ChimeraX commands (.cxc) that place a marker at each C-alpha (Angstrom):
marker #1 position 96.52,37.25,-5.14 radius 0.5
marker #1 position 93.30,38.74,-6.40 radius 0.5
marker #1 position 94.98,42.13,-6.74 radius 0.5
marker #1 position 97.78,40.64,-8.79 radius 0.5
marker #1 position 95.27,38.82,-11.01 radius 0.5
marker #1 position 93.35,42.06,-11.51 radius 0.5
marker #1 position 96.54,43.95,-12.27 radius 0.5
marker #1 position 97.58,41.29,-14.72 radius 0.5
marker #1 position 94.15,41.40,-16.35 radius 0.5
marker #1 position 94.23,45.22,-16.59 radius 0.5
marker #1 position 97.67,45.13,-18.20 radius 0.5
marker #1 position 96.47,42.50,-20.63 radius 0.5
marker #1 position 93.37,44.55,-21.48 radius 0.5
marker #1 position 95.49,47.67,-21.96 radius 0.5
marker #1 position 97.88,45.85,-24.29 radius 0.5
marker #1 position 94.92,44.50,-26.23 radius 0.5
marker #1 position 93.38,47.97,-26.44 radius 0.5
marker #1 position 96.70,49.54,-27.48 radius 0.5
marker #1 position 97.19,46.87,-30.12 radius 0.5
marker #1 position 93.67,47.41,-31.42 radius 0.5
marker #1 position 94.18,51.18,-31.63 radius 0.5
marker #1 position 97.54,50.63,-33.34 radius 0.5
marker #1 position 95.93,48.25,-35.83 radius 0.5
marker #1 position 93.22,50.81,-36.60 radius 0.5
marker #1 position 95.80,53.57,-37.06 radius 0.5
marker #1 position 97.94,51.32,-39.24 radius 0.5
marker #1 position 94.91,50.42,-41.32 radius 0.5
marker #1 position 93.90,54.08,-41.69 radius 0.5
marker #1 position 97.46,55.01,-42.62 radius 0.5
marker #1 position 97.65,52.19,-45.14 radius 0.5
marker #1 position 94.35,53.26,-46.74 radius 0.5
marker #1 position 95.51,56.88,-46.81 radius 0.5
marker #1 position 98.81,55.87,-48.39 radius 0.5
marker #1 position 96.96,53.89,-51.06 radius 0.5
marker #1 position 94.65,56.83,-51.79 radius 0.5
marker #1 position 97.58,59.25,-51.91 radius 0.5
marker #1 position 99.45,56.90,-54.22 radius 0.5
marker #1 position 96.40,56.53,-56.49 radius 0.5
marker #1 position 95.94,60.28,-56.47 radius 0.5
marker #1 position 99.57,60.90,-57.38 radius 0.5
marker #1 position 99.48,58.27,-60.11 radius 0.5
marker #1 position 96.24,59.72,-61.49 radius 0.5
marker #1 position 97.67,63.23,-61.36 radius 0.5
marker #1 position 100.83,62.00,-63.03 radius 0.5
marker #1 position 98.76,60.20,-65.64 radius 0.5
marker #1 position 96.64,63.30,-66.30 radius 0.5
marker #1 position 99.81,65.28,-66.87 radius 0.5
marker #1 position 100.82,63.03,-69.73 radius 0.5
marker #1 position 100.21,65.05,-72.93 radius 0.5
marker #1 position 98.94,62.00,-74.79 radius 0.5
marker #1 position 96.43,61.22,-72.05 radius 0.5
marker #1 position 95.29,64.85,-71.87 radius 0.5
marker #1 position 94.84,64.91,-75.62 radius 0.5
marker #1 position 92.72,61.77,-75.46 radius 0.5
marker #1 position 90.63,63.21,-72.63 radius 0.5
marker #1 position 90.09,66.44,-74.58 radius 0.5
marker #1 position 89.04,64.49,-77.67 radius 0.5
marker #1 position 86.49,62.52,-75.61 radius 0.5
marker #1 position 85.08,65.70,-74.05 radius 0.5
marker #1 position 84.79,67.42,-77.43 radius 0.5
marker #1 position 82.91,64.42,-78.85 radius 0.5
marker #1 position 80.62,64.41,-75.83 radius 0.5
marker #1 position 79.86,68.12,-76.26 radius 0.5
marker #1 position 79.22,67.65,-79.99 radius 0.5
marker #1 position 76.76,64.83,-79.36 radius 0.5
marker #1 position 74.95,66.78,-76.64 radius 0.5
marker #1 position 74.80,69.82,-78.94 radius 0.5
marker #1 position 73.11,67.72,-81.62 radius 0.5
marker #1 position 70.55,66.54,-79.08 radius 0.5
marker #1 position 69.97,70.14,-77.94 radius 0.5
marker #1 position 69.30,71.24,-81.52 radius 0.5
marker #1 position 66.70,68.50,-81.91 radius 0.5
marker #1 position 64.95,69.66,-78.74 radius 0.5
marker #1 position 65.09,73.30,-79.86 radius 0.5
marker #1 position 63.60,72.33,-83.21 radius 0.5
marker #1 position 60.67,70.60,-81.50 radius 0.5
marker #1 position 60.14,73.59,-79.20 radius 0.5
marker #1 position 60.26,76.07,-82.09 radius 0.5
marker #1 position 58.00,74.24,-84.54 radius 0.5
marker #1 position 55.10,76.46,-85.57 radius 0.5
marker #1 position 53.30,77.45,-88.73 radius 0.5
marker #1 position 53.40,81.18,-89.40 radius 0.5
marker #1 position 49.85,82.09,-90.37 radius 0.5
marker #1 position 50.38,85.87,-90.39 radius 0.5
marker #1 position 52.66,87.65,-92.85 radius 0.5
marker #1 position 53.91,90.18,-90.32 radius 0.5
marker #1 position 54.54,93.77,-91.41 radius 0.5
marker #1 position 57.84,95.26,-90.24 radius 0.5
marker #1 position 59.58,98.57,-91.02 radius 0.5
marker #1 position 62.97,99.01,-92.66 radius 0.5
marker #1 position 65.45,101.72,-91.65 radius 0.5
marker #1 position 63.77,104.19,-94.00 radius 0.5
marker #1 position 60.34,103.53,-92.44 radius 0.5
marker #1 position 59.06,101.51,-95.39 radius 0.5
marker #1 position 56.74,98.55,-94.81 radius 0.5
marker #1 position 58.13,95.10,-95.53 radius 0.5
marker #1 position 56.50,91.71,-95.10 radius 0.5
marker #1 position 58.13,88.81,-93.31 radius 0.5
marker #1 position 57.81,86.75,-96.49 radius 0.5
marker #1 position 59.87,89.37,-98.36 radius 0.5
marker #1 position 62.80,88.97,-95.96 radius 0.5
marker #1 position 63.60,85.61,-97.56 radius 0.5
marker #1 position 64.65,87.25,-100.84 radius 0.5
marker #1 position 65.63,84.40,-103.17 radius 0.5
marker #1 position 66.33,82.00,-100.28 radius 0.5
marker #1 position 64.13,79.28,-98.78 radius 0.5
marker #1 position 65.52,79.78,-95.28 radius 0.5
marker #1 position 65.66,82.88,-93.11 radius 0.5
marker #1 position 67.53,83.57,-89.87 radius 0.5
marker #1 position 66.03,86.36,-87.76 radius 0.5
marker #1 position 67.97,87.80,-84.84 radius 0.5
marker #1 position 65.71,89.00,-82.02 radius 0.5
marker #1 position 67.67,92.01,-80.75 radius 0.5
marker #1 position 66.54,93.95,-77.67 radius 0.5
marker #1 position 67.56,97.29,-79.17 radius 0.5
marker #1 position 70.03,100.09,-78.70 radius 0.5
marker #1 position 69.70,100.06,-74.90 radius 0.5
marker #1 position 71.13,96.53,-74.61 radius 0.5
marker #1 position 74.94,96.57,-74.63 radius 0.5
marker #1 position 75.14,92.76,-74.88 radius 0.5
marker #1 position 72.84,92.80,-77.91 radius 0.5
marker #1 position 75.10,95.39,-79.50 radius 0.5
marker #1 position 78.13,93.14,-78.94 radius 0.5
marker #1 position 76.33,90.19,-80.56 radius 0.5
marker #1 position 75.35,92.37,-83.51 radius 0.5
marker #1 position 78.93,93.62,-83.91 radius 0.5
marker #1 position 79.94,89.99,-84.35 radius 0.5
marker #1 position 77.16,89.26,-86.85 radius 0.5
marker #1 position 78.33,92.18,-88.96 radius 0.5
marker #1 position 81.47,90.25,-89.85 radius 0.5
marker #1 position 79.91,86.86,-90.53 radius 0.5
marker #1 position 76.53,87.62,-92.12 radius 0.5
marker #1 position 77.91,87.61,-95.71 radius 0.5
marker #1 position 78.93,83.98,-95.14 radius 0.5
marker #1 position 75.53,83.13,-93.66 radius 0.5
marker #1 position 73.75,84.68,-96.63 radius 0.5
marker #1 position 75.32,82.12,-98.94 radius 0.5
marker #1 position 72.89,79.61,-97.41 radius 0.5
marker #1 position 70.07,81.64,-95.84 radius 0.5
marker #1 position 68.65,85.15,-95.68 radius 0.5
marker #1 position 69.70,87.08,-92.57 radius 0.5
marker #1 position 67.95,89.92,-90.74 radius 0.5
marker #1 position 68.01,91.59,-87.35 radius 0.5
marker #1 position 64.74,92.74,-85.77 radius 0.5
marker #1 position 64.46,95.00,-82.72 radius 0.5
marker #1 position 61.75,97.08,-80.98 radius 0.5
marker #1 position 63.55,100.36,-81.74 radius 0.5
marker #1 position 61.87,102.82,-84.10 radius 0.5
marker #1 position 63.26,102.90,-87.68 radius 0.5
marker #1 position 65.00,106.27,-87.22 radius 0.5
marker #1 position 66.72,105.01,-84.05 radius 0.5
marker #1 position 67.80,101.84,-85.86 radius 0.5
marker #1 position 69.15,103.83,-88.78 radius 0.5
marker #1 position 71.29,106.24,-86.75 radius 0.5
marker #1 position 72.54,103.55,-84.37 radius 0.5
marker #1 position 73.37,101.01,-87.10 radius 0.5
marker #1 position 75.28,103.70,-89.01 radius 0.5
marker #1 position 77.26,104.58,-85.86 radius 0.5
marker #1 position 78.19,100.88,-85.48 radius 0.5
marker #1 position 78.88,100.31,-89.16 radius 0.5
marker #1 position 76.32,97.50,-89.41 radius 0.5
marker #1 position 75.67,96.40,-92.99 radius 0.5
marker #1 position 73.15,93.58,-92.48 radius 0.5
marker #1 position 69.40,94.05,-93.01 radius 0.5
marker #1 position 67.68,95.51,-89.97 radius 0.5
marker #1 position 63.97,95.92,-89.31 radius 0.5
marker #1 position 61.73,97.43,-86.65 radius 0.5
marker #1 position 58.98,95.40,-84.99 radius 0.5
marker #1 position 57.91,98.37,-82.86 radius 0.5
marker #1 position 54.29,98.30,-84.09 radius 0.5
marker #1 position 54.15,94.59,-84.89 radius 0.5
marker #1 position 53.16,91.54,-82.86 radius 0.5
marker #1 position 55.98,89.54,-84.45 radius 0.5
marker #1 position 58.42,89.55,-81.51 radius 0.5
marker #1 position 55.74,88.72,-78.94 radius 0.5
marker #1 position 54.25,85.93,-81.06 radius 0.5
marker #1 position 57.69,84.38,-81.46 radius 0.5
marker #1 position 58.09,84.35,-77.67 radius 0.5
marker #1 position 60.80,86.98,-77.28 radius 0.5
marker #1 position 58.83,89.47,-75.20 radius 0.5
marker #1 position 56.56,88.82,-72.23 radius 0.5
marker #1 position 54.65,91.09,-69.87 radius 0.5
marker #1 position 56.59,89.69,-66.91 radius 0.5
marker #1 position 60.18,89.70,-68.24 radius 0.5
marker #1 position 60.11,92.15,-71.15 radius 0.5
marker #1 position 62.35,91.49,-74.16 radius 0.5
marker #1 position 64.68,88.54,-74.62 radius 0.5
marker #1 position 67.49,88.19,-77.19 radius 0.5
marker #1 position 67.77,85.18,-79.45 radius 0.5
marker #1 position 67.17,83.87,-82.95 radius 0.5
marker #1 position 64.43,82.17,-84.96 radius 0.5
marker #1 position 64.95,80.15,-88.14 radius 0.5
marker #1 position 62.18,80.05,-90.74 radius 0.5
marker #1 position 61.62,77.93,-93.84 radius 0.5
marker #1 position 59.42,78.87,-96.80 radius 0.5
marker #1 position 58.25,76.10,-99.11 radius 0.5
marker #1 position 57.50,76.28,-102.85 radius 0.5
marker #1 position 53.90,77.31,-102.09 radius 0.5
marker #1 position 54.99,80.24,-99.95 radius 0.5
marker #1 position 54.03,78.56,-96.66 radius 0.5
marker #1 position 56.27,79.76,-93.82 radius 0.5
marker #1 position 57.18,77.63,-90.82 radius 0.5
marker #1 position 59.51,78.27,-87.92 radius 0.5
marker #1 position 61.88,75.30,-87.70 radius 0.5
marker #1 position 64.28,76.27,-84.90 radius 0.5
marker #1 position 64.93,78.87,-82.25 radius 0.5
marker #1 position 67.33,79.72,-79.45 radius 0.5
marker #1 position 67.91,82.32,-76.76 radius 0.5
marker #1 position 71.11,84.33,-76.32 radius 0.5
marker #1 position 73.01,84.79,-73.07 radius 0.5
marker #1 position 76.54,85.03,-71.62 radius 0.5
marker #1 position 78.63,82.04,-72.69 radius 0.5
marker #1 position 76.42,81.03,-75.62 radius 0.5
marker #1 position 77.53,79.82,-79.05 radius 0.5
marker #1 position 76.70,83.08,-80.83 radius 0.5
marker #1 position 79.32,85.46,-79.43 radius 0.5
marker #1 position 82.99,84.46,-79.66 radius 0.5
marker #1 position 83.97,87.05,-77.02 radius 0.5
marker #1 position 82.71,84.82,-74.20 radius 0.5
marker #1 position 84.91,81.92,-75.27 radius 0.5
marker #1 position 88.03,84.08,-75.34 radius 0.5
marker #1 position 87.09,85.37,-71.87 radius 0.5
marker #1 position 86.81,81.74,-70.68 radius 0.5
marker #1 position 90.46,81.19,-71.63 radius 0.5
marker #1 position 91.67,84.10,-69.48 radius 0.5
marker #1 position 92.86,83.53,-65.89 radius 0.5
marker #1 position 90.00,83.77,-63.38 radius 0.5
marker #1 position 89.24,87.34,-62.34 radius 0.5
marker #1 position 87.65,88.62,-59.13 radius 0.5
marker #1 position 84.71,90.18,-60.97 radius 0.5
marker #1 position 84.35,87.25,-63.38 radius 0.5
marker #1 position 84.87,87.41,-67.11 radius 0.5
marker #1 position 81.65,89.17,-68.10 radius 0.5
marker link #1:1,2 radius 0.2
marker link #1:2,3 radius 0.2
marker link #1:3,4 radius 0.2
marker link #1:4,5 radius 0.2
marker link #1:5,6 radius 0.2
marker link #1:6,7 radius 0.2
marker link #1:7,8 radius 0.2
marker link #1:8,9 radius 0.2
marker link #1:9,10 radius 0.2
marker link #1:10,11 radius 0.2
marker link #1:11,12 radius 0.2
marker link #1:12,13 radius 0.2
marker link #1:13,14 radius 0.2
marker link #1:14,15 radius 0.2
marker link #1:15,16 radius 0.2
marker link #1:16,17 radius 0.2
marker link #1:17,18 radius 0.2
marker link #1:18,19 radius 0.2
marker link #1:19,20 radius 0.2
marker link #1:20,21 radius 0.2
marker link #1:21,22 radius 0.2
marker link #1:22,23 radius 0.2
marker link #1:23,24 radius 0.2
marker link #1:24,25 radius 0.2
marker link #1:25,26 radius 0.2
marker link #1:26,27 radius 0.2
marker link #1:27,28 radius 0.2
marker link #1:28,29 radius 0.2
marker link #1:29,30 radius 0.2
marker link #1:30,31 radius 0.2
marker link #1:31,32 radius 0.2
marker link #1:32,33 radius 0.2
marker link #1:33,34 radius 0.2
marker link #1:34,35 radius 0.2
marker link #1:35,36 radius 0.2
marker link #1:36,37 radius 0.2
marker link #1:37,38 radius 0.2
marker link #1:38,39 radius 0.2
marker link #1:39,40 radius 0.2
marker link #1:40,41 radius 0.2
marker link #1:41,42 radius 0.2
marker link #1:42,43 radius 0.2
marker link #1:43,44 radius 0.2
marker link #1:44,45 radius 0.2
marker link #1:45,46 radius 0.2
marker link #1:46,47 radius 0.2
marker link #1:47,48 radius 0.2
marker link #1:48,49 radius 0.2
marker link #1:49,50 radius 0.2
marker link #1:50,51 radius 0.2
marker link #1:51,52 radius 0.2
marker link #1:52,53 radius 0.2
marker link #1:53,54 radius 0.2
marker link #1:54,55 radius 0.2
marker link #1:55,56 radius 0.2
marker link #1:56,57 radius 0.2
marker link #1:57,58 radius 0.2
marker link #1:58,59 radius 0.2
marker link #1:59,60 radius 0.2
marker link #1:60,61 radius 0.2
marker link #1:61,62 radius 0.2
marker link #1:62,63 radius 0.2
marker link #1:63,64 radius 0.2
marker link #1:64,65 radius 0.2
marker link #1:65,66 radius 0.2
marker link #1:66,67 radius 0.2
marker link #1:67,68 radius 0.2
marker link #1:68,69 radius 0.2
marker link #1:69,70 radius 0.2
marker link #1:70,71 radius 0.2
marker link #1:71,72 radius 0.2
marker link #1:72,73 radius 0.2
marker link #1:73,74 radius 0.2
marker link #1:74,75 radius 0.2
marker link #1:75,76 radius 0.2
marker link #1:76,77 radius 0.2
marker link #1:77,78 radius 0.2
marker link #1:78,79 radius 0.2
marker link #1:79,80 radius 0.2
marker link #1:80,81 radius 0.2
marker link #1:81,82 radius 0.2
marker link #1:82,83 radius 0.2
marker link #1:83,84 radius 0.2
marker link #1:84,85 radius 0.2
marker link #1:85,86 radius 0.2
marker link #1:86,87 radius 0.2
marker link #1:87,88 radius 0.2
marker link #1:88,89 radius 0.2
marker link #1:89,90 radius 0.2
marker link #1:90,91 radius 0.2
marker link #1:91,92 radius 0.2
marker link #1:92,93 radius 0.2
marker link #1:93,94 radius 0.2
marker link #1:94,95 radius 0.2
marker link #1:95,96 radius 0.2
marker link #1:96,97 radius 0.2
marker link #1:97,98 radius 0.2
marker link #1:98,99 radius 0.2
marker link #1:99,100 radius 0.2
marker link #1:100,101 radius 0.2
marker link #1:101,102 radius 0.2
marker link #1:102,103 radius 0.2
marker link #1:103,104 radius 0.2
marker link #1:104,105 radius 0.2
marker link #1:105,106 radius 0.2
marker link #1:106,107 radius 0.2
marker link #1:107,108 radius 0.2
marker link #1:108,109 radius 0.2
marker link #1:109,110 radius 0.2
marker link #1:110,111 radius 0.2
marker link #1:111,112 radius 0.2
marker link #1:112,113 radius 0.2
marker link #1:113,114 radius 0.2
marker link #1:114,115 radius 0.2
marker link #1:115,116 radius 0.2
marker link #1:116,117 radius 0.2
marker link #1:117,118 radius 0.2
marker link #1:118,119 radius 0.2
marker link #1:119,120 radius 0.2
marker link #1:120,121 radius 0.2
marker link #1:121,122 radius 0.2
marker link #1:122,123 radius 0.2
marker link #1:123,124 radius 0.2
marker link #1:124,125 radius 0.2
marker link #1:125,126 radius 0.2
marker link #1:126,127 radius 0.2
marker link #1:127,128 radius 0.2
marker link #1:128,129 radius 0.2
marker link #1:129,130 radius 0.2
marker link #1:130,131 radius 0.2
marker link #1:131,132 radius 0.2
marker link #1:132,133 radius 0.2
marker link #1:133,134 radius 0.2
marker link #1:134,135 radius 0.2
marker link #1:135,136 radius 0.2
marker link #1:136,137 radius 0.2
marker link #1:137,138 radius 0.2
marker link #1:138,139 radius 0.2
marker link #1:139,140 radius 0.2
marker link #1:140,141 radius 0.2
marker link #1:141,142 radius 0.2
marker link #1:142,143 radius 0.2
marker link #1:143,144 radius 0.2
marker link #1:144,145 radius 0.2
marker link #1:145,146 radius 0.2
marker link #1:146,147 radius 0.2
marker link #1:147,148 radius 0.2
marker link #1:148,149 radius 0.2
marker link #1:149,150 radius 0.2
marker link #1:150,151 radius 0.2
marker link #1:151,152 radius 0.2
marker link #1:152,153 radius 0.2
marker link #1:153,154 radius 0.2
marker link #1:154,155 radius 0.2
marker link #1:155,156 radius 0.2
marker link #1:156,157 radius 0.2
marker link #1:157,158 radius 0.2
marker link #1:158,159 radius 0.2
marker link #1:159,160 radius 0.2
marker link #1:160,161 radius 0.2
marker link #1:161,162 radius 0.2
marker link #1:162,163 radius 0.2
marker link #1:163,164 radius 0.2
marker link #1:164,165 radius 0.2
marker link #1:165,166 radius 0.2
marker link #1:166,167 radius 0.2
marker link #1:167,168 radius 0.2
marker link #1:168,169 radius 0.2
marker link #1:169,170 radius 0.2
marker link #1:170,171 radius 0.2
marker link #1:171,172 radius 0.2
marker link #1:172,173 radius 0.2
marker link #1:173,174 radius 0.2
marker link #1:174,175 radius 0.2
marker link #1:175,176 radius 0.2
marker link #1:176,177 radius 0.2
marker link #1:177,178 radius 0.2
marker link #1:178,179 radius 0.2
marker link #1:179,180 radius 0.2
marker link #1:180,181 radius 0.2
marker link #1:181,182 radius 0.2
marker link #1:182,183 radius 0.2
marker link #1:183,184 radius 0.2
marker link #1:184,185 radius 0.2
marker link #1:185,186 radius 0.2
marker link #1:186,187 radius 0.2
marker link #1:187,188 radius 0.2
marker link #1:188,189 radius 0.2
marker link #1:189,190 radius 0.2
marker link #1:190,191 radius 0.2
marker link #1:191,192 radius 0.2
marker link #1:192,193 radius 0.2
marker link #1:193,194 radius 0.2
marker link #1:194,195 radius 0.2
marker link #1:195,196 radius 0.2
marker link #1:196,197 radius 0.2
marker link #1:197,198 radius 0.2
marker link #1:198,199 radius 0.2
marker link #1:199,200 radius 0.2
marker link #1:200,201 radius 0.2
marker link #1:201,202 radius 0.2
marker link #1:202,203 radius 0.2
marker link #1:203,204 radius 0.2
marker link #1:204,205 radius 0.2
marker link #1:205,206 radius 0.2
marker link #1:206,207 radius 0.2
marker link #1:207,208 radius 0.2
marker link #1:208,209 radius 0.2
marker link #1:209,210 radius 0.2
marker link #1:210,211 radius 0.2
marker link #1:211,212 radius 0.2
marker link #1:212,213 radius 0.2
marker link #1:213,214 radius 0.2
marker link #1:214,215 radius 0.2
marker link #1:215,216 radius 0.2
marker link #1:216,217 radius 0.2
marker link #1:217,218 radius 0.2
marker link #1:218,219 radius 0.2
marker link #1:219,220 radius 0.2
marker link #1:220,221 radius 0.2
marker link #1:221,222 radius 0.2
marker link #1:222,223 radius 0.2
marker link #1:223,224 radius 0.2
marker link #1:224,225 radius 0.2
marker link #1:225,226 radius 0.2
marker link #1:226,227 radius 0.2
marker link #1:227,228 radius 0.2
marker link #1:228,229 radius 0.2
marker link #1:229,230 radius 0.2
marker link #1:230,231 radius 0.2
marker link #1:231,232 radius 0.2
marker link #1:232,233 radius 0.2
view
């Protein structure tokens, strides 16, 4: 009798265990089905052109707002009064003061170029060669590098560069602006200066250049290409 009771109990326990396991599996399957359904619906929804267009619009607005915030931060980082009227050299080895680079403009954009040895800097400068006439409608534009004037002259002629170009080889200008350090050497980028009616010069913004930045359209075309094994640089 006891054996039969035990057998009956074991069978009952087994059925209970089996039912519990089945319930767990059913629950897991149900949850998985719900997730799969949600995923499919989301994927289907994302594929709707109207929804994609809306998503793109939202992302573009988000990027624009973040860019505005970045510019404010860059402006705060760049802010400095220029006490020294730095002496640079033009392509013919003539002295020229920083204040003279403004011409008849109140604002000046200076490109900090690393020189002939930097292929990326050359690519950026190739791009500036096409747009600088448009920039000069609002601000003076100049490129400064550590190369000697004669090197700048021959190299710029070989590239067909028409913008103003100056050597800071014997000047502390590039270092004082933060584009050369003992540890890392030269860095590419840009500084924006403003000159008031009294001739006082102040740096009002700055930025550094690098792959994927806003200052070379090549990167953005590369980004649109299919992924490549060696990247798009």
